[in-house]
C-alpha positions as CSV (number, residue, x, y, z in Angstrom):
1,M,6.9,-70.6,8.5
2,K,10.6,-71.3,8.1
3,S,10.3,-71.3,4.3
4,L,8.6,-67.9,4.4
5,L,11.5,-66.6,6.6
6,A,14.0,-67.8,4.0
7,I,12.1,-65.8,1.3
8,Y,11.3,-62.7,3.4
9,P,14.2,-61.8,5.8
10,G,12.2,-59.0,7.4
11,L,9.2,-61.2,8.3
12,I,7.9,-60.9,11.8
13,V,5.5,-63.3,13.6
14,S,3.5,-61.8,16.5
15,D,0.4,-62.3,18.6
16,K,-0.6,-58.7,17.9
17,L,-1.7,-56.9,14.7
18,C,1.1,-54.9,13.0
19,T,-0.3,-51.4,12.1
20,K,2.9,-50.0,10.5
21,E,2.2,-48.5,7.1
22,D,5.4,-49.9,5.6
23,R,4.5,-53.5,6.4
24,L,1.8,-55.9,5.0
25,C,0.2,-57.9,7.7
26,F,-1.4,-61.4,7.3
27,F,-3.2,-63.6,9.8
28,D,-2.5,-67.4,10.0
29,E,-5.7,-69.3,11.0
30,N,-3.7,-72.4,11.9
31,S,-1.2,-70.8,14.3
32,Q,-3.5,-67.9,15.2
33,K,-0.5,-65.6,14.7
34,Y,0.0,-62.4,12.7
35,I,2.7,-62.3,10.1
36,S,4.0,-59.0,8.8
37,I,6.3,-58.5,5.8
38,P,8.0,-55.3,4.7
39,K,6.2,-54.0,1.6
40,T,9.6,-53.5,-0.1
41,E,10.2,-57.3,0.0
42,I,6.9,-58.5,-1.5
43,S,5.4,-58.0,-4.9
44,Q,1.7,-57.7,-5.8
45,K,1.8,-61.2,-7.4
46,E,3.3,-62.7,-4.2
47,T,0.7,-61.0,-2.1
48,L,-2.1,-62.7,-4.0
49,L,-0.3,-66.0,-3.7
50,L,0.1,-65.7,0.1
51,Q,-3.6,-64.9,0.3
52,S,-4.4,-68.4,-0.9
53,F,-3.4,-69.7,2.5
54,L,-3.2,-66.6,4.7
55,T,-5.8,-63.9,5.4
56,L,-5.0,-60.2,5.1
57,A,-5.1,-58.9,8.7
58,E,-7.6,-56.2,8.0
59,E,-10.0,-58.9,6.7
60,A,-9.3,-61.1,9.7
61,D,-10.3,-58.2,12.0
62,H,-13.5,-57.9,10.1
63,M,-14.4,-61.5,11.3
64,S,-15.8,-60.0,14.5
65,F,-18.4,-58.1,12.5
66,K,-19.5,-61.1,10.5
67,S,-22.7,-63.0,11.2
68,P,-22.4,-66.5,12.7
69,E,-23.5,-67.9,9.4
70,E,-20.9,-66.0,7.4
71,N,-18.2,-67.0,9.9
72,K,-19.1,-70.7,9.5
73,W,-18.9,-70.6,5.7
74,F,-15.7,-68.6,5.9
75,A,-14.2,-71.2,8.2
76,F,-15.4,-74.0,5.9
77,L,-14.0,-72.5,2.7
78,F,-10.7,-71.2,3.9
79,S,-9.8,-72.9,7.2
80,K,-11.0,-76.4,6.6
81,G,-13.9,-76.0,9.0
82,E,-16.9,-78.3,9.1
83,V,-19.7,-78.0,6.7
84,P,-22.3,-75.6,8.2
85,P,-25.1,-77.6,9.8
86,N,-28.8,-77.9,9.2
87,I,-28.6,-77.7,5.4
88,T,-30.9,-80.1,3.7
89,K,-30.7,-78.9,0.1
90,R,-28.1,-78.5,-2.6
91,T,-25.9,-75.4,-2.4
92,R,-24.5,-73.1,-5.0
93,F,-22.0,-70.2,-5.0
94,I,-22.6,-66.9,-6.8
95,H,-19.1,-65.4,-7.1
96,F,-19.0,-61.6,-7.4
97,H,-16.5,-58.7,-7.8
98,L,-17.5,-55.1,-7.0
99,I,-15.8,-52.5,-9.2
100,G,-15.6,-48.8,-8.4
101,K,-16.3,-47.0,-5.2
102,T,-17.8,-50.0,-3.4
103,E,-19.9,-50.1,-0.3
104,R,-20.6,-53.4,1.4
105,A,-23.7,-52.1,3.1
106,S,-25.2,-50.9,-0.2
107,F,-24.5,-54.1,-1.9
108,A,-26.0,-56.2,1.0
109,E,-29.1,-53.9,1.0
110,A,-29.6,-54.3,-2.7
111,M,-29.2,-58.1,-2.4
112,R,-31.9,-58.2,0.4
113,H,-34.4,-56.4,-1.8
114,F,-33.5,-58.4,-4.9
115,W,-32.8,-62.0,-3.8
116,P,-36.1,-63.9,-3.3
117,V,-34.7,-66.6,-1.1
118,S,-32.5,-66.8,2.0
119,F,-28.7,-66.4,1.4
120,V,-25.4,-65.7,3.1
121,I,-22.8,-63.2,1.8
122,V,-19.3,-64.3,2.5
123,W,-16.6,-61.6,2.0
124,M,-13.1,-62.7,1.1
125,H,-11.7,-59.3,0.2
126,E,-13.0,-55.7,0.4
127,D,-14.5,-56.0,-3.1
128,R,-14.9,-59.8,-3.6
129,G,-17.0,-62.6,-2.1
130,V,-19.6,-65.3,-2.7
131,I,-23.3,-65.5,-2.2
132,V,-24.2,-68.9,-0.8
133,E,-27.7,-70.1,-1.4
134,Q,-29.7,-73.3,-1.1
135,E,-31.6,-74.8,-4.1
136,S,-35.1,-73.5,-4.8
137,E,-37.4,-72.8,-7.7
138,A,-36.9,-69.1,-7.1
139,A,-33.1,-69.2,-7.7
140,A,-31.9,-66.3,-9.8
141,G,-30.7,-67.0,-13.4
142,K,-28.3,-65.3,-15.7
143,D,-30.9,-62.7,-16.8
144,E,-31.8,-61.8,-13.2
145,L,-28.2,-61.3,-12.2
146,E,-27.7,-59.0,-15.2
147,S,-30.7,-57.0,-14.1
148,L,-29.2,-56.7,-10.6
149,A,-25.9,-55.6,-12.0
150,R,-27.7,-52.8,-13.9
151,V,-29.6,-51.7,-10.8
152,L,-26.4,-51.5,-8.8
153,E,-24.7,-49.5,-11.5
154,S,-27.6,-47.0,-11.9
155,D,-28.6,-46.6,-8.2
156,F,-25.3,-47.1,-6.3
157,Y,-22.8,-46.1,-9.0
158,F,-20.6,-49.2,-8.9
159,S,-20.3,-52.1,-11.2
160,V,-20.4,-55.8,-10.4
161,R,-19.4,-59.0,-12.1
162,F,-21.1,-62.3,-11.3
163,Y,-20.2,-65.9,-11.9
164,A,-23.2,-68.2,-11.3
165,G,-22.0,-71.6,-10.1
166,R,-24.0,-74.8,-10.2
167,F,-25.9,-76.5,-7.3
168,Y,-23.9,-79.2,-5.6
169,E,-24.6,-81.6,-2.8
170,T,-23.7,-79.9,0.5
171,D,-20.7,-81.9,1.7
172,E,-16.9,-81.6,2.1
173,R,-16.5,-81.6,-1.7
174,L,-18.1,-78.1,-1.8
175,R,-14.7,-76.6,-0.9
176,K,-13.2,-78.1,-4.0
177,H,-16.1,-77.0,-6.1
178,Y,-15.7,-73.4,-4.8
179,A,-12.0,-73.4,-5.7
180,R,-12.7,-74.7,-9.2
181,E,-15.4,-72.1,-9.9
182,Q,-13.2,-69.3,-8.5
183,T,-10.6,-70.3,-11.2
184,Y,-13.3,-70.1,-13.8
185,F,-14.5,-66.7,-12.6
186,L,-11.0,-65.2,-12.6
187,F,-10.5,-66.5,-16.1
188,A,-13.8,-65.0,-17.2
189,E,-13.0,-61.6,-15.8
190,K,-9.8,-61.6,-17.8
191,R,-11.3,-62.9,-21.0
192,L,-14.8,-61.5,-20.9
193,P,-14.6,-58.2,-18.9
194,Q,-17.6,-56.8,-20.7
195,V,-20.0,-59.6,-19.6
196,Q,-21.7,-58.8,-16.2
197,S,-23.1,-62.3,-15.6
198,V,-21.1,-65.4,-16.6
199,T,-21.7,-69.1,-16.4
200,F,-19.4,-72.0,-17.2
201,D,-21.0,-72.7,-20.6
202,I,-20.6,-69.1,-21.7
203,M,-16.8,-69.0,-21.0
204,F,-16.0,-72.6,-22.0
205,P,-15.3,-71.8,-25.7
206,F,-12.7,-69.2,-24.6
207,L,-11.2,-71.7,-22.1
208,L,-10.7,-74.1,-25.1
209,L,-8.7,-71.5,-26.9
210,E,-6.4,-70.5,-24.1
211,E,-6.1,-73.2,-21.4
212,E,-3.2,-75.6,-21.7
213,K,-4.2,-79.1,-22.7
214,G,-3.3,-80.9,-19.5
215,R,-5.1,-78.4,-17.3
216,L,-8.2,-78.4,-19.5
217,K,-8.3,-82.2,-19.4
218,S,-8.2,-82.1,-15.6
219,L,-11.1,-79.7,-15.5
220,L,-13.2,-81.7,-17.9
221,C,-12.5,-84.9,-15.9
222,E,-13.8,-83.2,-12.8
223,E,-16.9,-82.1,-14.6
224,A,-17.4,-85.5,-16.1
225,E,-17.1,-87.2,-12.7
226,L,-19.7,-84.8,-11.3
227,L,-22.2,-85.4,-14.1
228,F,-21.8,-89.0,-15.2
229,V,-20.1,-91.0,-12.5
230,N,-21.7,-94.5,-12.6
231,E,-24.2,-93.3,-15.2
232,P,-22.9,-94.3,-18.7
233,E,-26.5,-94.5,-20.0
234,L,-27.2,-90.9,-19.2
235,R,-24.0,-89.9,-20.9
236,K,-24.9,-91.9,-24.0
237,T,-28.3,-90.2,-24.0
238,I,-27.0,-86.7,-23.8
239,K,-24.2,-87.3,-26.3
240,L,-26.6,-88.8,-28.9
241,F,-29.2,-86.0,-28.3
242,I,-26.5,-83.4,-29.1
243,E,-25.2,-85.3,-32.1
244,N,-28.7,-85.4,-33.5
245,N,-28.9,-81.6,-33.4
246,S,-31.2,-81.7,-30.3
247,N,-33.9,-83.6,-32.2
248,V,-35.9,-85.4,-29.5
249,T,-37.9,-87.5,-31.9
250,L,-34.9,-88.9,-33.8
251,T,-32.9,-89.4,-30.6
252,A,-35.8,-91.3,-28.9
253,K,-36.1,-93.5,-32.0
254,K,-32.4,-94.5,-31.9
255,L,-32.5,-95.2,-28.2
256,H,-35.8,-97.1,-28.5
257,L,-37.4,-94.7,-25.9
258,H,-40.7,-93.0,-25.8
259,R,-40.4,-89.3,-26.7
260,N,-41.7,-88.2,-23.4
261,S,-39.3,-90.4,-21.5
262,L,-36.4,-88.9,-23.3
263,Q,-37.7,-85.4,-22.7
264,Y,-37.9,-86.2,-19.0
265,R,-34.3,-87.4,-18.9
266,I,-33.1,-84.2,-20.7
267,D,-35.0,-81.9,-18.5
268,K,-33.7,-83.7,-15.4
269,F,-30.1,-83.4,-16.7
270,I,-30.5,-79.7,-17.3
271,E,-32.0,-79.2,-13.8
272,R,-29.3,-81.2,-12.1
273,S,-26.3,-79.9,-14.0
274,G,-27.3,-76.3,-14.6
275,I,-26.2,-76.8,-18.3
276,D,-28.9,-76.0,-20.8
277,I,-28.0,-78.4,-23.6
278,K,-30.8,-76.9,-25.7
279,T,-28.6,-73.9,-26.3
280,Y,-25.4,-73.8,-28.5
281,T,-23.0,-73.0,-25.7
282,G,-24.6,-75.5,-23.3
283,A,-24.5,-78.3,-25.9
284,L,-20.9,-77.6,-26.7
285,L,-19.8,-77.8,-23.1
286,A,-21.8,-81.0,-22.4
287,Y,-20.5,-82.6,-25.6
288,F,-16.9,-82.1,-24.6
289,I,-17.6,-83.4,-21.1
290,C,-19.2,-86.5,-22.6
291,L,-16.1,-87.0,-24.9
292,Q,-13.8,-86.7,-21.9
293,S,-15.9,-89.1,-19.9
294,E,-15.7,-91.7,-22.6
295,G,-12.0,-91.2,-23.0
296,S,-11.3,-91.7,-19.3
297,E,-12.8,-95.2,-19.2
């Protein structure tokens, strides 16, 4: 708090919400205090930075209107709360950004009609949030998300952008996975604003062109650890399959495997990772992750 006072001389800490129009008010989950700063002392960029560890007061006040499930996920993601209980399957995040005259109720209603499985919508800002869902065969893919985006645009007159994350084990690491995917989503919105539904393999080629080398290496290391930790044989299989132009017969021969055994490994990798290595973009992403994994040993 002292460091913030040094930057913003007009900062006020209070137990009560500040409603003055000339001040921007945040809520600190740790101290349970409201922090208000004169709007003349803070830029838009600084506001976004502060929101990485503080909550805009208007959003904090909305907590009382959230369901118990949403509150649990919000606390887990942003206040270092515990992992929501009674979850037995892997979890994924569908990040979204509503554009235009948005209505939370309309979006939630459309989701209830469209989404075939149970889910929780967690709002971070007035127009941004994530859909949290557990793994199932009915999980929506890229095409289904694009169909939903078109429905929202035609029926409710606002646009939406989606980033479909991967399924992860439901543990403390989910918080880190969420933050990494949020980084991907923000990059995709900047670089691919015309695409309504994005996945990591779609945006990866653009990431190669723009991301600084050190940061890109760090991201690929995280992905490699997720996919190939303690599984060098799987990495070898996937890498060789891609190098052989996705030829199952040739790859199986080189690995001294039955063709069906190799196909099973490939299908399981696609299911587990969410990366379809039978497509060009999926193969490109997986190949770079394989190379990074080899280089890290």
